[in-house]
GUVO-171296 format. One record per atom (N, C-alpha, C, O): x, y, z. Coordinates in Angstrom, 1 decimal. Layout:
<nodes>
<node east="X" north="Y" up="Z"/>
...
</nodes>
This chain:
<nodes>
<node east="4.7" north="-7.2" up="-18.9"/>
<node east="4.8" north="-6.2" up="-17.8"/>
<node east="4.9" north="-4.8" up="-18.4"/>
<node east="4.2" north="-3.9" up="-17.9"/>
<node east="5.6" north="-4.6" up="-19.5"/>
<node east="5.8" north="-3.3" up="-20.0"/>
<node east="4.4" north="-2.7" up="-20.4"/>
<node east="4.1" north="-1.6" up="-20.0"/>
<node east="3.7" north="-3.5" up="-21.1"/>
<node east="2.3" north="-3.1" up="-21.6"/>
<node east="1.5" north="-2.7" up="-20.4"/>
<node east="0.8" north="-1.6" up="-20.4"/>
<node east="1.4" north="-3.5" up="-19.3"/>
<node east="0.6" north="-3.2" up="-18.1"/>
<node east="1.2" north="-1.9" up="-17.5"/>
<node east="0.4" north="-1.0" up="-17.1"/>
<node east="2.4" north="-1.8" up="-17.3"/>
<node east="3.0" north="-0.5" up="-16.7"/>
<node east="2.6" north="0.7" up="-17.6"/>
<node east="2.2" north="1.7" up="-17.0"/>
<node east="2.8" north="0.6" up="-18.9"/>
<node east="2.4" north="1.7" up="-19.7"/>
<node east="0.9" north="2.1" up="-19.7"/>
<node east="0.6" north="3.3" up="-19.6"/>
<node east="0.0" north="1.0" up="-19.6"/>
<node east="-1.4" north="1.4" up="-19.5"/>
<node east="-1.9" north="1.8" up="-18.2"/>
<node east="-2.7" north="2.7" up="-18.1"/>
<node east="-1.4" north="1.1" up="-17.1"/>
<node east="-1.9" north="1.4" up="-15.8"/>
<node east="-1.0" north="2.0" up="-14.8"/>
<node east="-1.4" north="2.5" up="-13.8"/>
<node east="0.3" north="2.0" up="-15.1"/>
<node east="1.3" north="2.5" up="-14.2"/>
<node east="1.9" north="1.5" up="-13.2"/>
<node east="2.7" north="1.8" up="-12.4"/>
<node east="1.3" north="0.3" up="-13.3"/>
<node east="1.8" north="-0.8" up="-12.5"/>
<node east="1.5" north="-2.1" up="-13.1"/>
<node east="0.8" north="-2.2" up="-14.1"/>
<node east="2.1" north="-3.2" up="-12.6"/>
<node east="1.8" north="-4.6" up="-13.1"/>
<node east="1.6" north="-5.5" up="-11.9"/>
<node east="2.4" north="-5.5" up="-11.0"/>
<node east="0.4" north="-6.1" up="-11.9"/>
<node east="0.2" north="-7.0" up="-10.8"/>
<node east="0.5" north="-8.5" up="-11.3"/>
<node east="0.1" north="-8.8" up="-12.5"/>
<node east="1.1" north="-9.3" up="-10.5"/>
<node east="1.4" north="-10.6" up="-10.9"/>
<node east="0.3" north="-11.4" up="-11.5"/>
<node east="0.4" north="-12.1" up="-12.5"/>
<node east="-0.9" north="-11.3" up="-10.9"/>
<node east="-2.1" north="-12.0" up="-11.5"/>
<node east="-2.4" north="-11.5" up="-12.9"/>
<node east="-2.9" north="-12.3" up="-13.7"/>
<node east="-2.2" north="-10.3" up="-13.2"/>
<node east="-2.5" north="-9.7" up="-14.5"/>
<node east="-1.4" north="-10.1" up="-15.5"/>
<node east="-1.7" north="-10.3" up="-16.7"/>
<node east="-0.2" north="-10.3" up="-15.0"/>
<node east="0.9" north="-10.8" up="-15.8"/>
<node east="0.6" north="-12.3" up="-16.2"/>
<node east="0.7" north="-12.7" up="-17.4"/>
<node east="0.1" north="-13.0" up="-15.3"/>
<node east="-0.3" north="-14.4" up="-15.5"/>
<node east="-1.4" north="-14.5" up="-16.6"/>
<node east="-1.4" north="-15.4" up="-17.4"/>
<node east="-2.3" north="-13.6" up="-16.5"/>
<node east="-3.3" north="-13.6" up="-17.6"/>
<node east="-2.8" north="-13.2" up="-18.9"/>
<node east="-3.2" north="-13.7" up="-19.9"/>
<node east="-1.9" north="-12.2" up="-18.9"/>
<node east="-1.2" north="-11.7" up="-20.2"/>
<node east="-0.5" north="-12.8" up="-20.9"/>
<node east="-0.5" north="-12.9" up="-22.1"/>
<node east="0.2" north="-13.7" up="-20.1"/>
<node east="1.0" north="-14.8" up="-20.7"/>
<node east="0.2" north="-16.0" up="-20.9"/>
<node east="0.7" north="-17.1" up="-21.3"/>
<node east="-1.1" north="-16.0" up="-20.6"/>
<node east="-2.0" north="-17.1" up="-20.9"/>
<node east="-2.0" north="-18.3" up="-19.9"/>
<node east="-2.5" north="-19.4" up="-20.2"/>
<node east="-1.5" north="-18.1" up="-18.7"/>
<node east="-1.5" north="-19.1" up="-17.7"/>
<node east="-2.7" north="-19.0" up="-16.8"/>
<node east="-3.0" north="-20.0" up="-16.0"/>
<node east="-3.4" north="-17.9" up="-16.8"/>
<node east="-4.6" north="-17.8" up="-16.0"/>
<node east="-5.7" north="-17.1" up="-16.9"/>
<node east="-5.4" north="-16.0" up="-17.4"/>
<node east="-6.8" north="-17.7" up="-17.0"/>
<node east="-8.0" north="-17.1" up="-17.7"/>
<node east="-8.7" north="-16.1" up="-16.9"/>
<node east="-8.6" north="-16.2" up="-15.7"/>
<node east="-9.3" north="-15.1" up="-17.5"/>
<node east="-10.1" north="-14.2" up="-16.8"/>
<node east="-11.2" north="-14.8" up="-16.0"/>
<node east="-11.6" north="-14.4" up="-14.9"/>
<node east="-11.9" north="-15.9" up="-16.6"/>
<node east="-13.0" north="-16.6" up="-15.9"/>
<node east="-12.4" north="-17.3" up="-14.7"/>
<node east="-13.1" north="-17.3" up="-13.6"/>
<node east="-11.3" north="-17.9" up="-14.8"/>
<node east="-10.8" north="-18.6" up="-13.6"/>
<node east="-10.3" north="-17.6" up="-12.5"/>
<node east="-10.4" north="-17.8" up="-11.3"/>
<node east="-9.7" north="-16.5" up="-13.0"/>
<node east="-9.4" north="-15.4" up="-12.1"/>
<node east="-10.7" north="-14.9" up="-11.3"/>
<node east="-10.6" north="-14.7" up="-10.1"/>
<node east="-11.8" north="-14.7" up="-12.0"/>
<node east="-13.0" north="-14.3" up="-11.4"/>
<node east="-13.5" north="-15.4" up="-10.4"/>
<node east="-14.0" north="-15.0" up="-9.3"/>
<node east="-13.4" north="-16.6" up="-10.8"/>
<node east="-13.8" north="-17.7" up="-9.8"/>
<node east="-13.0" north="-17.6" up="-8.5"/>
<node east="-13.5" north="-17.7" up="-7.4"/>
<node east="-11.7" north="-17.3" up="-8.7"/>
<node east="-10.8" north="-17.3" up="-7.5"/>
<node east="-11.2" north="-16.0" up="-6.7"/>
<node east="-11.3" north="-16.0" up="-5.5"/>
<node east="-11.4" north="-14.8" up="-7.4"/>
<node east="-11.7" north="-13.6" up="-6.7"/>
<node east="-13.0" north="-13.7" up="-5.9"/>
<node east="-13.1" north="-13.0" up="-4.9"/>
<node east="-14.0" north="-14.5" up="-6.5"/>
<node east="-15.3" north="-14.7" up="-5.9"/>
<node east="-15.3" north="-15.8" up="-4.8"/>
<node east="-16.3" north="-16.1" up="-4.2"/>
<node east="-14.1" north="-16.4" up="-4.5"/>
<node east="-13.9" north="-17.3" up="-3.4"/>
<node east="-14.5" north="-18.7" up="-3.8"/>
<node east="-14.7" north="-19.5" up="-2.9"/>
<node east="-14.6" north="-19.0" up="-5.1"/>
<node east="-15.0" north="-20.3" up="-5.5"/>
<node east="-13.9" north="-21.3" up="-5.7"/>
<node east="-14.2" north="-22.5" up="-6.0"/>
<node east="-12.7" north="-20.9" up="-5.5"/>
<node east="-11.5" north="-21.7" up="-5.7"/>
<node east="-10.6" north="-21.4" up="-4.4"/>
<node east="-10.4" north="-20.3" up="-4.0"/>
<node east="-10.0" north="-22.6" up="-3.9"/>
<node east="-9.3" north="-22.5" up="-2.6"/>
<node east="-8.1" north="-21.6" up="-2.7"/>
<node east="-7.8" north="-20.8" up="-1.8"/>
<node east="-7.3" north="-21.7" up="-3.8"/>
<node east="-6.1" north="-20.9" up="-4.1"/>
<node east="-5.9" north="-20.7" up="-5.5"/>
<node east="-6.3" north="-21.5" up="-6.3"/>
<node east="-5.2" north="-19.7" up="-5.8"/>
<node east="-5.1" north="-19.3" up="-7.3"/>
<node east="-4.3" north="-20.3" up="-8.1"/>
<node east="-4.8" north="-20.6" up="-9.2"/>
<node east="-3.2" north="-20.8" up="-7.6"/>
<node east="-2.4" north="-21.8" up="-8.3"/>
<node east="-3.3" north="-23.0" up="-8.8"/>
<node east="-2.9" north="-23.6" up="-9.8"/>
<node east="-4.4" north="-23.3" up="-8.1"/>
<node east="-5.2" north="-24.4" up="-8.5"/>
<node east="-5.8" north="-24.2" up="-9.9"/>
<node east="-6.1" north="-25.2" up="-10.6"/>
<node east="-6.0" north="-23.0" up="-10.3"/>
<node east="-6.7" north="-22.7" up="-11.7"/>
<node east="-5.7" north="-22.2" up="-12.7"/>
<node east="-6.2" north="-21.7" up="-13.7"/>
<node east="-4.4" north="-22.2" up="-12.4"/>
<node east="-3.4" north="-21.8" up="-13.4"/>
<node east="-3.1" north="-23.0" up="-14.3"/>
<node east="-3.1" north="-24.2" up="-13.8"/>
<node east="-2.7" north="-22.8" up="-15.5"/>
<node east="-2.4" north="-23.9" up="-16.4"/>
<node east="-1.0" north="-24.3" up="-16.3"/>
<node east="-0.6" north="-25.3" up="-16.9"/>
<node east="-0.2" north="-23.6" up="-15.6"/>
<node east="1.3" north="-23.9" up="-15.4"/>
<node east="1.4" north="-24.6" up="-14.0"/>
<node east="0.6" north="-24.4" up="-13.1"/>
<node east="2.5" north="-25.4" up="-13.9"/>
<node east="2.8" north="-26.0" up="-12.6"/>
<node east="3.4" north="-25.0" up="-11.7"/>
<node east="3.8" north="-23.9" up="-12.1"/>
<node east="3.6" north="-25.4" up="-10.4"/>
<node east="4.1" north="-24.5" up="-9.4"/>
<node east="5.6" north="-24.0" up="-9.7"/>
<node east="6.0" north="-22.9" up="-9.4"/>
<node east="6.3" north="-24.9" up="-10.3"/>
<node east="7.6" north="-24.5" up="-10.7"/>
<node east="7.7" north="-23.4" up="-11.7"/>
<node east="8.5" north="-22.4" up="-11.6"/>
<node east="6.8" north="-23.5" up="-12.7"/>
<node east="6.8" north="-22.5" up="-13.7"/>
<node east="6.2" north="-21.2" up="-13.2"/>
<node east="6.6" north="-20.1" up="-13.6"/>
<node east="5.2" north="-21.3" up="-12.3"/>
<node east="4.7" north="-20.2" up="-11.6"/>
<node east="5.8" north="-19.4" up="-10.8"/>
<node east="5.8" north="-18.2" up="-10.9"/>
<node east="6.5" north="-20.2" up="-10.1"/>
<node east="7.6" north="-19.6" up="-9.3"/>
<node east="8.6" north="-18.9" up="-10.2"/>
<node east="9.1" north="-17.8" up="-9.8"/>
<node east="8.9" north="-19.5" up="-11.4"/>
<node east="9.8" north="-18.8" up="-12.3"/>
<node east="9.2" north="-17.5" up="-12.9"/>
<node east="9.9" north="-16.5" up="-13.0"/>
<node east="7.9" north="-17.6" up="-13.1"/>
<node east="7.2" north="-16.3" up="-13.6"/>
<node east="7.3" north="-15.2" up="-12.5"/>
<node east="7.6" north="-14.1" up="-12.9"/>
<node east="7.1" north="-15.6" up="-11.3"/>
<node east="7.2" north="-14.6" up="-10.2"/>
<node east="8.6" north="-14.0" up="-10.1"/>
<node east="8.9" north="-12.8" up="-9.9"/>
<node east="9.6" north="-14.9" up="-10.3"/>
<node east="11.0" north="-14.5" up="-10.2"/>
<node east="11.3" north="-13.5" up="-11.4"/>
<node east="11.9" north="-12.5" up="-11.2"/>
<node east="10.8" north="-13.8" up="-12.6"/>
<node east="11.0" north="-12.9" up="-13.7"/>
<node east="10.3" north="-11.6" up="-13.5"/>
<node east="10.9" north="-10.6" up="-13.9"/>
<node east="9.2" north="-11.6" up="-12.9"/>
<node east="8.5" north="-10.3" up="-12.6"/>
<node east="9.4" north="-9.4" up="-11.6"/>
<node east="9.6" north="-8.2" up="-11.9"/>
<node east="9.9" north="-10.1" up="-10.6"/>
<node east="10.9" north="-9.3" up="-9.7"/>
<node east="12.0" north="-8.8" up="-10.4"/>
<node east="12.5" north="-7.7" up="-10.1"/>
<node east="12.7" north="-9.6" up="-11.3"/>
<node east="13.9" north="-9.3" up="-12.0"/>
<node east="13.6" north="-8.1" up="-12.9"/>
<node east="14.3" north="-7.1" up="-13.0"/>
<node east="12.5" north="-8.2" up="-13.6"/>
<node east="12.0" north="-7.1" up="-14.5"/>
<node east="11.8" north="-5.8" up="-13.7"/>
<node east="12.2" north="-4.7" up="-14.1"/>
<node east="11.2" north="-6.0" up="-12.6"/>
<node east="10.9" north="-4.8" up="-11.7"/>
<node east="12.2" north="-4.1" up="-11.3"/>
<node east="12.3" north="-2.9" up="-11.3"/>
<node east="13.2" north="-4.9" up="-10.9"/>
<node east="14.4" north="-4.3" up="-10.4"/>
<node east="15.2" north="-3.7" up="-11.5"/>
<node east="15.7" north="-2.6" up="-11.3"/>
<node east="15.2" north="-4.3" up="-12.6"/>
<node east="16.0" north="-3.7" up="-13.9"/>
<node east="15.3" north="-2.4" up="-14.3"/>
<node east="16.0" north="-1.5" up="-14.8"/>
<node east="14.0" north="-2.3" up="-14.1"/>
<node east="13.3" north="-1.0" up="-14.6"/>
<node east="12.9" north="-0.1" up="-13.5"/>
<node east="12.1" north="0.9" up="-13.7"/>
<node east="13.5" north="-0.3" up="-12.3"/>
<node east="13.2" north="0.6" up="-11.2"/>
<node east="11.8" north="0.7" up="-10.7"/>
<node east="11.4" north="1.8" up="-10.3"/>
<node east="11.1" north="-0.4" up="-10.8"/>
<node east="9.7" north="-0.3" up="-10.4"/>
<node east="9.7" north="-0.5" up="-8.8"/>
<node east="10.5" north="-1.3" up="-8.3"/>
<node east="8.7" north="0.1" up="-8.2"/>
<node east="8.6" north="0.0" up="-6.7"/>
<node east="7.6" north="-1.1" up="-6.3"/>
<node east="6.4" north="-1.0" up="-6.7"/>
<node east="8.1" north="-2.0" up="-5.5"/>
<node east="7.1" north="-3.0" up="-5.0"/>
<node east="6.1" north="-2.5" up="-4.1"/>
<node east="6.4" north="-1.7" up="-3.2"/>
<node east="4.8" north="-2.8" up="-4.2"/>
<node east="3.8" north="-2.3" up="-3.4"/>
<node east="2.8" north="-3.5" up="-3.0"/>
<node east="2.0" north="-4.0" up="-3.9"/>
<node east="2.8" north="-3.9" up="-1.8"/>
<node east="1.9" north="-4.9" up="-1.4"/>
<node east="0.5" north="-4.5" up="-1.5"/>
<node east="0.1" north="-3.4" up="-1.1"/>
<node east="-0.3" north="-5.5" up="-2.0"/>
<node east="-1.8" north="-5.2" up="-2.1"/>
<node east="-2.6" north="-6.4" up="-1.5"/>
<node east="-2.4" north="-7.5" up="-1.9"/>
<node east="-3.5" north="-6.0" up="-0.6"/>
<node east="-4.3" north="-7.1" up="0.1"/>
<node east="-5.3" north="-7.6" up="-1.0"/>
<node east="-6.0" north="-6.7" up="-1.7"/>
<node east="-5.5" north="-8.8" up="-1.1"/>
<node east="-6.5" north="-9.5" up="-2.0"/>
<node east="-7.6" north="-10.0" up="-1.1"/>
<node east="-7.3" north="-11.0" up="-0.4"/>
<node east="-8.8" north="-9.6" up="-1.2"/>
<node east="-10.0" north="-10.1" up="-0.5"/>
<node east="-11.0" north="-10.6" up="-1.5"/>
<node east="-11.1" north="-10.0" up="-2.6"/>
<node east="-11.8" north="-11.6" up="-1.1"/>
<node east="-12.8" north="-12.0" up="-2.0"/>
<node east="-13.8" north="-10.9" up="-2.3"/>
<node east="-14.1" north="-10.1" up="-1.4"/>
<node east="-14.3" north="-10.9" up="-3.6"/>
<node east="-15.3" north="-10.0" up="-4.0"/>
<node east="-16.7" north="-10.5" up="-3.5"/>
<node east="-17.0" north="-11.7" up="-3.4"/>
<node east="-17.5" north="-9.5" up="-3.2"/>
<node east="-18.9" north="-9.7" up="-2.9"/>
<node east="-19.2" north="-10.6" up="-1.7"/>
<node east="-20.3" north="-11.1" up="-1.6"/>
<node east="-18.4" north="-10.7" up="-0.7"/>
<node east="-18.6" north="-11.5" up="0.4"/>
<node east="-19.3" north="-10.6" up="1.5"/>
<node east="-18.7" north="-9.6" up="1.9"/>
<node east="-20.5" north="-11.0" up="1.9"/>
<node east="-21.2" north="-10.2" up="3.0"/>
<node east="-20.6" north="-10.7" up="4.3"/>
<node east="-20.1" north="-11.8" up="4.4"/>
<node east="-20.7" north="-9.9" up="5.3"/>
<node east="-20.2" north="-10.2" up="6.6"/>
<node east="-18.7" north="-10.1" up="6.8"/>
<node east="-18.2" north="-10.7" up="7.7"/>
<node east="-18.1" north="-9.3" up="6.0"/>
<node east="-16.6" north="-9.1" up="6.3"/>
<node east="-15.8" north="-9.5" up="5.1"/>
<node east="-16.3" north="-10.2" up="4.2"/>
<node east="-14.5" north="-9.1" up="5.2"/>
<node east="-13.5" north="-9.4" up="4.2"/>
<node east="-13.0" north="-10.8" up="4.4"/>
<node east="-12.7" north="-11.1" up="5.6"/>
<node east="-12.8" north="-11.5" up="3.3"/>
<node east="-12.1" north="-12.8" up="3.5"/>
<node east="-10.8" north="-12.8" up="2.6"/>
<node east="-10.9" north="-12.7" up="1.4"/>
<node east="-9.7" north="-12.9" up="3.2"/>
<node east="-8.4" north="-12.8" up="2.5"/>
<node east="-8.3" north="-14.1" up="1.6"/>
<node east="-8.7" north="-15.2" up="1.9"/>
<node east="-7.8" north="-13.8" up="0.4"/>
<node east="-7.7" north="-14.8" up="-0.7"/>
<node east="-6.3" north="-15.4" up="-0.6"/>
<node east="-5.3" north="-14.7" up="-0.2"/>
<node east="-6.2" north="-16.7" up="-0.9"/>
<node east="-5.0" north="-17.4" up="-0.9"/>
<node east="-4.5" north="-17.7" up="-2.3"/>
<node east="-5.2" north="-18.0" up="-3.2"/>
<node east="-3.1" north="-17.4" up="-2.5"/>
<node east="-2.6" north="-17.6" up="-3.9"/>
<node east="-2.0" north="-19.0" up="-4.1"/>
<node east="-2.2" north="-19.6" up="-5.2"/>
<node east="-1.3" north="-19.5" up="-3.1"/>
<node east="-0.5" north="-20.7" up="-3.4"/>
<node east="-1.1" north="-21.9" up="-2.6"/>
<node east="-1.8" north="-21.8" up="-1.6"/>
<node east="-0.8" north="-23.1" up="-3.1"/>
<node east="-1.2" north="-24.3" up="-2.4"/>
<node east="-0.5" north="-24.4" up="-1.0"/>
<node east="-1.2" north="-24.8" up="0.0"/>
<node east="0.8" north="-24.0" up="-1.0"/>
<node east="1.5" north="-24.2" up="0.3"/>
<node east="1.1" north="-23.1" up="1.3"/>
<node east="1.1" north="-23.4" up="2.5"/>
<node east="0.6" north="-22.0" up="0.9"/>
<node east="0.2" north="-20.9" up="1.9"/>
<node east="1.4" north="-20.2" up="2.5"/>
<node east="1.3" north="-19.4" up="3.3"/>
<node east="2.6" north="-20.6" up="1.9"/>
<node east="3.9" north="-19.9" up="2.5"/>
<node east="3.8" north="-18.4" up="2.4"/>
<node east="3.5" north="-17.8" up="1.3"/>
<node east="4.0" north="-17.7" up="3.4"/>
<node east="3.8" north="-16.3" up="3.5"/>
<node east="4.7" north="-15.5" up="2.5"/>
<node east="4.3" north="-14.5" up="1.9"/>
<node east="6.0" north="-16.0" up="2.2"/>
<node east="6.8" north="-15.3" up="1.3"/>
<node east="6.3" north="-15.4" up="-0.1"/>
<node east="6.3" north="-14.5" up="-0.9"/>
<node east="5.7" north="-16.6" up="-0.5"/>
<node east="5.1" north="-16.9" up="-1.8"/>
<node east="3.9" north="-16.0" up="-1.9"/>
<node east="3.7" north="-15.3" up="-3.0"/>
<node east="3.1" north="-15.9" up="-0.9"/>
<node east="1.8" north="-15.2" up="-0.9"/>
<node east="2.1" north="-13.7" up="-1.1"/>
<node east="1.4" north="-13.1" up="-1.9"/>
<node east="3.2" north="-13.3" up="-0.5"/>
<node east="3.6" north="-11.8" up="-0.6"/>
<node east="4.0" north="-11.5" up="-2.0"/>
<node east="3.6" north="-10.4" up="-2.5"/>
<node east="4.7" north="-12.4" up="-2.7"/>
<node east="5.1" north="-12.0" up="-4.1"/>
<node east="4.0" north="-12.0" up="-5.0"/>
<node east="3.9" north="-11.2" up="-5.9"/>
<node east="3.0" north="-12.9" up="-4.8"/>
<node east="1.8" north="-12.8" up="-5.7"/>
<node east="1.0" north="-11.6" up="-5.5"/>
<node east="0.4" north="-11.1" up="-6.4"/>
<node east="1.1" north="-11.0" up="-4.2"/>
<node east="0.2" north="-9.9" up="-3.9"/>
<node east="1.0" north="-8.6" up="-4.0"/>
<node east="0.4" north="-7.5" up="-3.7"/>
<node east="2.2" north="-8.6" up="-4.6"/>
<node east="3.0" north="-7.4" up="-4.7"/>
<node east="2.9" north="-6.8" up="-6.1"/>
<node east="3.3" north="-7.5" up="-7.0"/>
<node east="2.3" north="-5.7" up="-6.2"/>
<node east="2.2" north="-5.0" up="-7.5"/>
<node east="3.6" north="-4.2" up="-7.7"/>
<node east="4.2" north="-3.7" up="-6.8"/>
<node east="4.0" north="-4.2" up="-9.0"/>
<node east="5.3" north="-3.4" up="-9.3"/>
<node east="4.8" north="-2.1" up="-9.9"/>
<node east="4.1" north="-2.1" up="-10.9"/>
<node east="5.1" north="-1.0" up="-9.3"/>
<node east="4.7" north="0.3" up="-9.7"/>
<node east="5.7" north="1.1" up="-10.4"/>
<node east="6.8" north="1.3" up="-9.9"/>
<node east="5.4" north="1.7" up="-11.5"/>
<node east="6.2" north="2.6" up="-12.2"/>
<node east="5.7" north="4.0" up="-11.8"/>
<node east="4.7" north="4.5" up="-12.3"/>
<node east="6.5" north="4.6" up="-10.9"/>
<node east="6.0" north="5.9" up="-10.3"/>
<node east="6.0" north="7.0" up="-11.3"/>
<node east="5.1" north="7.8" up="-11.3"/>
<node east="6.9" north="7.1" up="-12.3"/>
<node east="6.9" north="8.1" up="-13.3"/>
<node east="5.7" north="7.9" up="-14.2"/>
<node east="5.0" north="8.9" up="-14.5"/>
<node east="5.4" north="6.7" up="-14.7"/>
<node east="4.3" north="6.5" up="-15.5"/>
<node east="3.0" north="6.7" up="-14.7"/>
<node east="2.0" north="7.2" up="-15.4"/>
<node east="2.8" north="6.4" up="-13.5"/>
<node east="1.7" north="6.7" up="-12.7"/>
<node east="1.5" north="8.2" up="-12.6"/>
<node east="0.3" north="8.6" up="-12.7"/>
<node east="2.5" north="9.0" up="-12.4"/>
<node east="2.4" north="10.4" up="-12.4"/>
<node east="1.9" north="10.9" up="-13.7"/>
<node east="1.0" north="11.8" up="-13.7"/>
<node east="2.4" north="10.4" up="-14.8"/>
<node east="2.0" north="10.9" up="-16.1"/>
<node east="0.5" north="10.5" up="-16.4"/>
<node east="-0.2" north="11.3" up="-16.9"/>
<node east="0.1" north="9.3" up="-16.0"/>
<node east="-1.3" north="8.9" up="-16.2"/>
<node east="-2.2" north="9.8" up="-15.4"/>
<node east="-3.2" north="10.1" up="-15.9"/>
<node east="-1.8" north="10.1" up="-14.1"/>
<node east="-2.7" north="11.0" up="-13.3"/>
<node east="-2.8" north="12.4" up="-13.9"/>
<node east="-3.9" north="13.0" up="-13.9"/>
<node east="-1.7" north="12.9" up="-14.5"/>
<node east="-1.7" north="14.2" up="-15.1"/>
<node east="-2.6" north="14.2" up="-16.4"/>
<node east="-3.4" north="15.1" up="-16.6"/>
<node east="-2.6" north="13.1" up="-17.2"/>
<node east="-3.4" north="13.0" up="-18.4"/>
<node east="-4.9" north="12.9" up="-18.0"/>
<node east="-5.8" north="13.5" up="-18.6"/>
<node east="-5.2" north="12.2" up="-16.9"/>
<node east="-6.5" north="12.0" up="-16.4"/>
<node east="-7.1" north="13.4" up="-15.9"/>
<node east="-8.2" north="13.7" up="-16.2"/>
<node east="-6.2" north="14.2" up="-15.2"/>
<node east="-6.6" north="15.4" up="-14.7"/>
<node east="-6.9" north="16.4" up="-15.9"/>
<node east="-7.8" north="17.2" up="-15.9"/>
<node east="-6.0" north="16.4" up="-16.9"/>
<node east="-6.2" north="17.2" up="-18.0"/>
<node east="-7.5" north="16.9" up="-18.8"/>
<node east="-8.1" north="17.8" up="-19.3"/>
<node east="-7.8" north="15.6" up="-18.9"/>
<node east="-9.1" north="15.2" up="-19.5"/>
<node east="-10.2" north="15.7" up="-18.7"/>
<node east="-11.2" north="16.1" up="-19.4"/>
<node east="-10.2" north="15.7" up="-17.4"/>
<node east="-11.3" north="16.1" up="-16.6"/>
<node east="-11.5" north="17.6" up="-16.7"/>
<node east="-12.6" north="18.1" up="-16.8"/>
<node east="-10.3" north="18.3" up="-16.7"/>
<node east="-10.4" north="19.7" up="-16.9"/>
<node east="-10.9" north="20.2" up="-18.2"/>
<node east="-11.7" north="21.1" up="-18.3"/>
<node east="-10.6" north="19.4" up="-19.3"/>
<node east="-11.1" north="19.7" up="-20.6"/>
<node east="-12.6" north="19.4" up="-20.7"/>
<node east="-13.4" north="20.2" up="-21.3"/>
<node east="-13.0" north="18.4" up="-20.1"/>
<node east="-14.4" north="18.0" up="-20.0"/>
<node east="-15.2" north="19.1" up="-19.2"/>
<node east="-16.3" north="19.4" up="-19.6"/>
<node east="-14.6" north="19.5" up="-18.1"/>
<node east="-15.3" north="20.6" up="-17.4"/>
<node east="-15.4" north="21.8" up="-18.1"/>
<node east="-16.4" north="22.5" up="-18.1"/>
<node east="-14.4" north="22.2" up="-18.9"/>
<node east="-14.4" north="23.4" up="-19.7"/>
<node east="-15.5" north="23.3" up="-20.8"/>
<node east="-16.2" north="24.2" up="-21.1"/>
<node east="-15.6" north="22.1" up="-21.4"/>
<node east="-16.7" north="21.9" up="-22.4"/>
<node east="-18.0" north="22.1" up="-21.9"/>
<node east="-18.9" north="22.7" up="-22.5"/>
<node east="-18.2" north="21.5" up="-20.7"/>
<node east="-19.5" north="21.6" up="-20.1"/>
<node east="-19.9" north="23.1" up="-19.7"/>
<node east="-21.0" north="23.5" up="-19.9"/>
<node east="-18.9" north="23.8" up="-19.2"/>
<node east="-19.1" north="25.3" up="-18.8"/>
<node east="-19.4" north="26.0" up="-20.1"/>
<node east="-20.3" north="26.9" up="-20.1"/>
<node east="-18.7" north="25.8" up="-21.2"/>
<node east="-19.0" north="26.5" up="-22.5"/>
<node east="-20.3" north="26.2" up="-23.0"/>
<node east="-21.0" north="27.1" up="-23.6"/>
<node east="-20.8" north="25.0" up="-22.8"/>
<node east="-22.1" north="24.6" up="-23.3"/>
<node east="-23.2" north="25.3" up="-22.5"/>
<node east="-24.2" north="25.7" up="-23.0"/>
<node east="-23.0" north="25.3" up="-21.2"/>
<node east="-24.0" north="26.0" up="-20.3"/>
<node east="-24.0" north="27.5" up="-20.6"/>
<node east="-25.1" north="28.1" up="-20.7"/>
<node east="-22.9" north="28.1" up="-20.9"/>
<node east="-22.8" north="29.5" up="-21.2"/>
<node east="-23.6" north="29.8" up="-22.5"/>
<node east="-24.5" north="30.7" up="-22.6"/>
<node east="-23.4" north="28.9" up="-23.5"/>
<node east="-24.1" north="29.1" up="-24.8"/>
<node east="-25.6" north="28.9" up="-24.6"/>
<node east="-26.4" north="29.6" up="-25.1"/>
<node east="-26.0" north="27.9" up="-23.8"/>
<node east="-27.4" north="27.8" up="-23.5"/>
<node east="-28.0" north="28.9" up="-22.9"/>
<node east="-29.1" north="29.4" up="-23.3"/>
<node east="-27.4" north="29.5" up="-21.9"/>
<node east="-27.8" north="30.6" up="-21.1"/>
<node east="-28.0" north="31.8" up="-22.0"/>
<node east="-28.9" north="32.6" up="-21.8"/>
<node east="-27.1" north="32.0" up="-23.0"/>
<node east="-27.2" north="33.2" up="-24.0"/>
<node east="-28.3" north="33.0" up="-24.8"/>
<node east="-29.0" north="33.9" up="-25.1"/>
<node east="-28.6" north="31.8" up="-25.3"/>
<node east="-29.8" north="31.5" up="-26.2"/>
<node east="-31.0" north="31.8" up="-25.5"/>
<node east="-32.0" north="32.3" up="-26.0"/>
<node east="-31.1" north="31.4" up="-24.2"/>
<node east="-32.3" north="31.5" up="-23.4"/>
<node east="-32.5" north="32.9" up="-22.7"/>
<node east="-33.5" north="33.2" up="-22.2"/>
<node east="-31.4" north="33.6" up="-22.6"/>
<node east="-31.5" north="34.7" up="-21.8"/>
<node east="-31.5" north="36.0" up="-22.4"/>
<node east="-31.5" north="37.0" up="-21.7"/>
</nodes>
């Protein structure tokens, strides 16, 4: 989770499962494209271990002051409307909620936004300088 928060400013449970090797990117893609009835069906760990992983994510988030943020997961590429994806075999709403809750590091998210803005500003300055040089040569 630490790596994901550092890189993105948040950690999603499905990404944590991929990081720990319980869910492959290919199987995640199958689920996101609606080819799998529920996410737990393609995880290599049993439901008890997945439940423990979700609990550890929540504990880590609480210890590190991360803010829970629910995210709706819909199937990719479905024409004719959004189709909500299911995470668990049981379909229990509290389990579904924890799978869909991203843990956000607000401070890191703010830093990442500042870095992105600074890069955009630097790129814009470089483009403006290049245009000015081109105009001087041609003008």
